[in-house]
C-alpha positions as CSV (number, residue, x, y, z in Angstrom):
1,M,12.7,-6.4,-28.4
2,P,9.8,-4.7,-26.4
3,R,10.2,-1.0,-25.4
4,P,10.3,-0.1,-21.7
5,F,7.2,1.6,-20.4
6,S,7.2,5.4,-20.1
7,P,6.4,6.7,-16.6
8,L,2.9,7.5,-17.7
9,Q,2.3,4.0,-19.2
10,A,3.7,2.5,-16.0
11,L,1.2,4.4,-13.9
12,C,-1.6,3.1,-16.1
13,K,-0.2,-0.5,-15.8
14,I,1.0,-0.2,-12.2
15,T,0.4,-3.9,-11.5
16,L,3.2,-4.7,-13.9
17,L,5.6,-3.0,-11.5
18,N,4.6,-5.1,-8.4
19,P,6.1,-6.0,-6.1
20,V,8.4,-3.0,-5.6
21,W,11.6,-3.2,-3.5
22,V,11.5,-0.4,-0.9
23,H,13.9,0.8,1.8
24,S,12.5,2.3,5.0
25,K,13.6,5.9,5.5
26,N,13.7,5.4,9.3
27,S,15.2,2.0,9.7
28,G,16.9,1.5,6.4
29,K,15.5,-2.0,6.2
30,P,14.3,-3.2,2.8
31,F,10.9,-4.7,2.2
32,Y,8.6,-5.5,-0.7
33,A,5.6,-3.2,-1.3
34,I,2.6,-3.7,-3.5
35,L,1.5,-0.5,-5.3
36,H,-2.2,0.1,-6.0
37,R,-3.7,3.0,-7.9
38,I,-6.6,4.7,-6.2
39,D,-8.5,7.3,-8.1
40,S,-9.9,9.2,-5.1
41,Q,-7.5,11.4,-3.2
42,K,-10.2,11.9,-0.5
43,L,-10.2,8.1,0.3
44,V,-6.4,8.1,0.7
45,V,-6.4,11.3,2.9
46,Q,-9.1,9.7,5.1
47,A,-7.1,6.5,5.4
48,I,-3.9,8.4,6.4
49,S,-5.9,10.5,8.9
50,N,-7.3,7.3,10.5
51,L,-3.8,5.9,10.9
52,Q,-2.4,9.1,12.4
53,A,-5.3,9.2,14.9
54,L,-4.4,5.8,16.3
55,P,-2.8,5.7,19.8
56,G,0.9,4.8,19.9
57,G,2.2,1.6,21.2
58,D,-0.5,-0.8,20.1
59,I,0.9,-2.7,17.1
60,K,-2.1,-5.1,17.0
61,L,-4.5,-2.1,16.6
62,L,-2.2,-0.7,13.9
63,C,-2.1,-4.0,12.0
64,D,-5.8,-4.5,12.2
65,T,-6.5,-1.0,11.0
66,V,-4.1,-1.3,8.1
67,V,-5.8,-4.6,7.0
68,Q,-9.2,-2.9,7.3
69,I,-8.1,0.1,5.2
70,V,-6.5,-2.1,2.5
71,R,-9.7,-4.1,2.3
72,E,-11.8,-1.0,2.0
73,L,-9.6,0.8,-0.6
74,T,-8.7,-2.1,-2.8
75,G,-11.1,-5.0,-2.2
76,Y,-8.1,-7.1,-1.5
77,D,-7.9,-9.0,1.8
78,P,-4.3,-9.6,2.8
79,V,-5.3,-11.9,5.6
80,E,-7.6,-14.2,3.5
81,D,-5.1,-14.1,0.6
82,G,-2.2,-15.3,2.8
83,G,-0.4,-12.0,3.4
84,G,-1.3,-11.6,7.1
């Protein structure tokens, strides 16, 4: 019988954990999330900063920006791959 991954091994093989079932803190609604490891904290900080700088109330702008950020950080295109 295979041993379960340690937390450190799981971080190294994060794709084995995907998708992850998550509950929103605000709404309590569950959804699936895909985890992706990024080695540069600076890229993540910039992405979060870009999202926080968006004007409120424009869901299309938010979605377009998230797709662009995911594409830049991971090389994965959620729209072309059927996710959007």
